[in-house]
Backbone bond lengths (Angstrom), bond angles and torsions (degrees), N, CA, C in turn:
res aa  C-N    CA-C-N  psi(-1)  N-CA   C-N-CA  omega(-1)  CA-C   N-CA-C  phi
1 M - - - 1.446 - - 1.519 111.36 -
2 S 1.308 116.57 -38.02 1.455 119.44 179.45 1.519 111.51 -69.24
3 A 1.341 117.94 -27.12 1.457 121.42 178.66 1.521 110.29 -67.93
4 E 1.335 117.94 -32.99 1.461 121.21 179.78 1.528 111.95 -74.44
5 R 1.313 118.06 -30.56 1.471 121.44 -178.39 1.524 111.98 -78.36
6 S 1.266 118.10 -25.14 1.457 122.28 -173.50 1.532 113.27 -57.96
7 P 1.326 121.29 -50.21 1.469 119.49 -179.93 1.529 112.45 -63.11
8 S 1.327 117.75 -41.20 1.464 119.20 -179.83 1.532 111.40 -70.17
9 W 1.327 116.83 -32.64 1.462 120.21 177.31 1.528 110.48 -61.85
10 W 1.340 118.43 -43.48 1.467 121.88 178.47 1.520 110.87 -66.08
11 L 1.297 117.84 -35.92 1.455 121.63 177.89 1.533 110.10 -65.11
12 V 1.312 117.16 -44.37 1.469 121.73 177.12 1.535 109.79 -63.39
13 W 1.327 116.25 -45.10 1.461 121.34 179.74 1.535 110.23 -61.63
14 L 1.324 116.41 -42.83 1.462 121.29 178.52 1.529 110.40 -62.32
15 C 1.316 117.23 -43.45 1.473 121.46 178.32 1.523 111.62 -64.60
16 L 1.320 117.04 -37.66 1.462 120.50 179.69 1.529 111.88 -67.51
17 I 1.307 117.50 -27.76 1.466 120.81 179.96 1.526 110.69 -91.19
18 V 1.322 117.44 -46.56 1.463 121.76 -174.35 1.535 111.59 -70.51
19 T 1.310 118.21 -43.38 1.458 121.14 -177.52 1.536 112.31 -58.22
20 P 1.335 120.06 -48.38 1.464 118.82 177.99 1.531 112.67 -62.48
21 V 1.316 117.77 -35.27 1.462 120.23 179.38 1.528 110.11 -65.36
22 I 1.337 116.33 -44.41 1.469 120.55 177.98 1.526 110.19 -63.30
23 L 1.330 116.92 -45.59 1.472 120.60 178.71 1.526 111.50 -61.42
24 A 1.310 117.20 -41.93 1.469 120.44 178.82 1.525 110.48 -61.75
25 G 1.329 116.47 -40.75 1.457 120.21 177.54 1.517 112.03 -63.73
26 M 1.321 116.70 -42.56 1.466 121.01 179.30 1.530 110.72 -65.88
27 I 1.308 116.90 -43.24 1.462 120.66 178.80 1.530 110.25 -64.24
28 G 1.317 116.71 -42.36 1.455 120.54 177.75 1.517 111.83 -60.50
29 F 1.344 116.63 -41.63 1.458 120.92 177.90 1.524 110.26 -63.38
30 W 1.336 117.94 -44.78 1.460 121.95 179.72 1.534 110.95 -62.97
31 V 1.323 116.83 -43.16 1.466 121.09 179.43 1.522 110.05 -62.93
32 D 1.342 117.50 -40.33 1.454 120.82 178.46 1.527 110.74 -63.03
33 L 1.323 117.23 -42.97 1.465 119.98 176.88 1.521 110.80 -62.15
34 N 1.321 116.08 -41.63 1.454 120.65 179.86 1.525 111.22 -64.81
35 R 1.321 117.24 -38.66 1.462 120.73 178.19 1.513 110.97 -62.60
36 K 1.326 116.60 -41.12 1.460 119.66 179.11 1.518 110.58 -60.99
37 S 1.316 117.22 -42.88 1.453 118.72 -179.74 1.534 110.39 -69.50
38 D 1.330 118.26 -36.51 1.460 120.74 175.73 1.526 110.45 -63.41
39 R 1.320 116.34 -40.47 1.467 121.00 179.00 1.526 109.96 -64.74
40 E 1.338 115.96 -42.69 1.455 119.81 179.16 1.528 110.84 -63.78
41 I 1.323 116.69 -40.73 1.465 120.72 177.64 1.525 109.54 -62.99
42 A 1.321 117.21 -43.12 1.467 120.70 179.03 1.525 110.80 -63.24
43 Q 1.332 117.31 -40.53 1.471 120.46 178.38 1.526 110.39 -65.02
44 F 1.314 116.41 -42.04 1.468 121.31 178.72 1.528 110.34 -60.39
45 R 1.333 115.75 -49.01 1.476 120.03 -178.30 1.523 112.12 -65.27
46 L 1.322 116.93 -39.10 1.460 120.60 178.57 1.524 110.46 -62.55
47 T 1.322 116.42 -47.32 1.468 120.37 179.07 1.517 110.33 -62.52
48 Q 1.317 117.21 -46.14 1.460 121.47 -179.67 1.534 111.37 -59.90
49 R 1.327 116.23 -45.81 1.464 121.01 -179.14 1.536 110.86 -61.67
50 Q 1.328 116.64 -40.81 1.462 119.20 -178.06 1.530 111.90 -73.76
51 L 1.324 118.14 -34.39 1.467 119.77 176.54 1.525 110.83 -67.34
52 I 1.318 116.66 -38.37 1.472 120.39 176.98 1.531 109.76 -67.07
53 G 1.324 117.21 -41.03 1.470 120.65 176.32 1.515 111.46 -61.50
54 F 1.322 116.94 -42.21 1.468 121.26 177.80 1.521 110.24 -63.42
55 H 1.319 116.75 -43.92 1.465 122.01 177.26 1.532 109.89 -54.79
56 S 1.310 115.87 -48.53 1.462 120.84 -179.93 1.529 111.54 -60.80
57 L 1.321 117.16 -44.10 1.470 120.70 -179.06 1.525 112.13 -68.63
58 V 1.325 117.33 -38.52 1.470 120.34 177.74 1.527 109.92 -65.05
59 T 1.322 116.59 -43.29 1.467 120.24 179.27 1.526 110.41 -62.49
60 Q 1.320 117.44 -44.51 1.462 120.76 178.13 1.526 110.72 -63.14
61 W 1.328 117.00 -41.21 1.475 121.43 177.92 1.524 109.74 -60.53
62 A 1.346 116.80 -44.13 1.466 121.06 -179.47 1.527 110.96 -62.67
63 I 1.330 117.66 -39.58 1.474 121.05 178.15 1.525 109.91 -66.71
64 D 1.327 116.72 -47.37 1.466 120.98 -177.99 1.523 112.66 -63.43
65 H 1.322 117.26 -32.67 1.457 120.86 -176.31 1.528 113.00 -104.21
66 D 1.346 116.65 3.97 1.459 122.90 178.65 1.527 110.94 51.07
67 K 1.326 116.05 46.68 1.456 122.15 -179.21 1.522 109.20 -134.39
68 G 1.326 114.32 175.34 1.459 120.82 171.23 1.507 108.18 -82.55
69 Y 1.296 116.56 -135.85 1.460 120.31 -179.13 1.527 110.37 -66.60
70 P 1.298 117.40 153.56 1.469 120.74 -176.45 1.528 114.35 -77.18
71 G 1.310 118.65 -11.33 1.452 120.60 178.60 1.514 111.37 -177.05
72 P 1.344 117.38 155.70 1.462 120.91 -177.46 1.535 113.68 -73.78
73 T 1.322 117.27 -20.58 1.468 121.22 176.86 1.517 108.32 -121.22
74 L 1.305 116.15 163.37 1.468 119.72 178.69 1.522 110.22 -61.22
75 E 1.330 116.91 -41.61 1.465 120.37 179.79 1.527 111.12 -60.94
76 D 1.346 116.90 -44.71 1.470 120.81 178.55 1.526 111.27 -63.70
77 A 1.334 115.93 -42.00 1.468 120.14 -179.98 1.531 110.65 -62.72
78 L 1.317 115.99 -45.77 1.464 119.46 -179.63 1.524 111.23 -64.96
79 R 1.317 116.93 -39.82 1.470 120.90 179.19 1.535 110.03 -61.98
80 A 1.329 117.07 -46.26 1.470 120.84 -179.70 1.527 110.66 -64.58
81 M 1.309 116.97 -42.34 1.462 120.38 -177.53 1.523 111.65 -68.68
82 Q 1.321 117.87 -32.25 1.464 120.50 -178.13 1.531 112.23 -75.54
83 E 1.324 117.61 -9.50 1.463 119.83 174.36 1.522 111.15 -69.53
84 D 1.318 116.54 -23.59 1.463 122.54 175.57 1.527 106.74 -90.86
85 E 1.323 117.32 114.61 1.462 122.20 -173.86 1.518 113.28 -57.65
86 G 1.321 116.89 -42.05 1.468 120.57 -179.90 1.521 111.60 -65.42
87 V 1.318 117.17 -43.05 1.464 121.24 178.81 1.528 109.88 -66.69
88 A 1.332 116.07 -41.15 1.470 120.27 179.42 1.523 110.53 -58.94
89 R 1.314 117.22 -43.41 1.461 121.85 178.77 1.536 110.64 -61.56
90 E 1.331 115.73 -43.54 1.470 120.04 179.86 1.525 111.42 -67.83
91 L 1.329 117.28 -36.66 1.464 120.04 176.50 1.519 110.69 -59.80
92 W 1.333 116.57 -46.19 1.465 120.35 179.77 1.517 111.38 -65.35
93 R 1.318 116.58 -35.06 1.460 120.56 -178.05 1.528 112.07 -76.54
94 R 1.330 116.43 -43.75 1.460 120.26 -171.48 1.525 115.68 -101.30
95 C 1.322 117.73 -19.81 1.467 119.84 -170.99 1.526 114.18 -137.62
96 P 1.320 119.40 48.67 1.473 118.89 -177.65 1.531 113.63 -61.28
97 L 1.325 117.46 -33.29 1.464 118.97 177.60 1.531 110.96 -66.74
98 V 1.319 116.30 -42.32 1.469 120.40 179.31 1.525 109.61 -62.36
99 L 1.320 117.53 -39.55 1.469 120.42 177.66 1.528 111.35 -60.54
100 R 1.323 116.48 -31.51 1.474 119.83 176.30 1.519 111.26 -83.83
101 G 1.340 116.35 -9.14 1.462 120.50 179.83 1.512 114.06 75.60
102 E 1.348 116.37 25.60 1.459 119.11 -178.19 1.519 111.48 -139.41
103 D 1.334 114.31 163.48 1.461 120.15 176.74 1.530 109.55 -94.85
104 A 1.316 116.82 -174.37 1.470 120.79 -176.63 1.525 112.83 -69.52
105 W 1.324 117.97 -12.82 1.462 122.00 176.28 1.529 111.21 -93.52
106 G 1.342 116.84 0.34 1.458 121.16 178.99 1.521 113.64 82.25
107 R 1.326 116.99 13.67 1.472 121.21 179.74 1.524 109.96 -95.85
108 P 1.329 117.24 150.25 1.473 119.75 -179.15 1.524 112.33 -63.46
109 L 1.323 115.17 142.12 1.467 120.93 174.56 1.532 108.92 -79.29
110 I 1.319 115.05 152.99 1.467 121.29 176.67 1.518 107.08 -106.48
111 Y 1.330 115.86 128.58 1.466 121.68 -179.65 1.519 106.81 -129.30
112 R 1.316 116.58 120.26 1.458 121.96 -179.52 1.524 108.76 -126.96
113 T 1.314 115.46 144.37 1.463 120.71 178.02 1.520 109.62 -126.93
114 S 1.338 116.03 155.64 1.457 120.28 176.02 1.523 108.85 -79.17
115 Q 1.308 116.25 162.35 1.468 120.77 -178.51 1.526 112.40 -63.89
116 R 1.303 117.35 -32.10 1.467 120.72 -177.98 1.521 113.09 -88.34
117 G 1.291 117.60 -4.37 1.456 120.75 177.44 1.510 114.75 76.21
118 K 1.320 116.62 22.83 1.458 119.56 -177.23 1.525 112.50 -104.80
119 R 1.316 116.60 -14.72 1.463 120.67 -179.18 1.517 109.96 -138.81
120 A 1.322 114.68 150.94 1.464 120.54 176.82 1.523 108.37 -152.54
121 V 1.301 115.25 161.17 1.458 121.49 175.71 1.525 107.34 -138.27
122 I 1.312 115.26 139.29 1.465 120.72 171.30 1.513 105.31 -121.87
123 R 1.355 115.14 132.45 1.455 118.72 -170.71 1.527 111.20 -141.58
124 S 1.322 114.06 143.90 1.467 123.17 170.02 1.527 106.31 -105.60
125 T 1.312 116.20 144.68 1.465 119.57 178.10 1.528 111.89 -79.36
126 G 1.314 117.21 -0.65 1.462 121.66 174.92 1.517 113.66 71.95
127 P 1.332 116.34 -169.01 1.470 121.12 -174.47 1.531 114.47 -59.33
128 N 1.347 117.36 -34.22 1.467 117.64 -175.87 1.535 113.03 -83.08
129 G 1.338 118.15 -10.25 1.461 121.31 175.82 1.513 115.02 74.49
130 K 1.323 118.48 7.62 1.468 121.78 -179.66 1.519 109.70 -102.60
131 D 1.330 116.80 133.14 1.459 120.47 176.59 1.523 108.26 -77.75
132 E 1.315 115.06 106.25 1.460 121.12 179.75 1.528 110.50 -105.03
133 R 1.331 115.01 24.93 1.473 124.03 176.76 1.531 112.46 52.32
134 G 1.330 115.17 42.60 1.459 120.56 176.80 1.511 114.35 90.85
135 H 1.316 117.90 -1.07 1.467 121.34 179.10 1.524 108.53 -104.97
136 G 1.323 116.56 -174.79 1.463 120.51 179.52 1.516 110.34 61.85
137 D 1.333 116.44 -130.07 1.463 119.89 -178.71 1.530 112.46 -99.16
138 D 1.351 116.92 12.48 1.464 120.01 176.90 1.529 110.04 -63.25
139 I 1.315 115.50 150.10 1.466 122.35 176.96 1.518 105.34 -119.22
140 Q 1.319 117.36 122.42 1.457 117.81 -178.07 1.509 112.21 -143.82
141 S 1.304 113.25 160.46 1.452 121.27 174.94 1.527 107.14 -131.76
142 Q 1.317 115.83 120.83 1.467 120.91 178.41 1.520 107.95 -96.31
143 M 1.330 114.78 132.91 1.460 119.69 -177.25 1.523 109.72 -115.56
144 R 1.301 115.58 131.75 1.458 122.22 172.40 1.516 104.76 -120.03
145 F 1.309 116.14 122.23 1.455 119.93 -171.22 1.520 112.16 -87.44
146 P 1.337 116.42 151.18 1.461 121.91 -176.07 1.524 113.85 -57.36
147 C 1.317 118.49 -23.73 1.460 119.54 179.49 1.525 111.03 -76.46
148 D 1.332 117.44 -7.47 1.459 122.98 176.52 1.529 107.51 -73.86
149 E 1.333 116.68 127.39 1.473 120.39 -177.02 1.529 112.06 -59.41
150 S 1.321 117.20 -30.68 1.464 119.37 -177.56 1.527 112.46 -88.89
151 Y 1.325 117.06 7.89 1.468 121.03 -178.95 1.514 110.01 -69.57
152 E 1.311 115.70 131.33 1.464 120.95 174.31 1.513 107.39 -129.39
153 F 1.306 116.70 130.58 1.460 120.44 179.37 1.526 108.31 -71.54
154 S 1.313 114.75 129.55 1.460 120.41 177.08 1.520 108.11 -142.84
155 P 1.327 118.14 106.86 1.460 119.85 -178.17 1.528 113.32 -61.21
156 S 1.324 117.77 -21.85 1.464 119.80 -178.48 1.524 112.00 -93.18
157 A 1.344 118.67 4.81 1.458 121.12 -177.33 1.519 111.02 -65.34
158 D 1.314 118.75 -30.86 1.462 120.68 179.61 1.481 107.59 -90.26
C-alpha cells in the first residue's frame, strides 16, 4: 500500500513547492508592472504641478513688472525672473525641474511665446517623449498675461 502512495505523494509535494514559486513569480511581475505605472503617474503629477507653479510665478511676475512674458526663451524668462529675489526663491522651491529646463522624464521642456508677448505656453512631451503640441500625453500650461486686452481673471482657470 505504501508503494502505491509514493508516486502520488511526490506529485503532491512537487505541486506544493512549484505552485507557490510560480505564483510568487507572477505576483512579482504584476507588482513590478504596477510600480512602473505608479512611477509614471508620479512623474506626470510632478511635471504637471511644477508647470502650474511656473505658470503662477510667471503671471505674478508679469503683473508685478507690468509686462508680458519675461523672455522669449525659457532661459531668458528664468534669468529675468531670478533677478527678483522673492520670485527666485519660489522658483527654487516650487519649480526645480523647470529651472533645469526639463520634465520628470529628463526631457527638455518646450517654451513658446507669441510675437506680441501676451501669451506663452510651457509644455512637457510627457511619457512618450513626442511633442504632440499639447495633445496626447503632453502636459502643458498656457499662459495669457494680464497686459493682454482679452485677459479675464478666473480663479478656476487653473
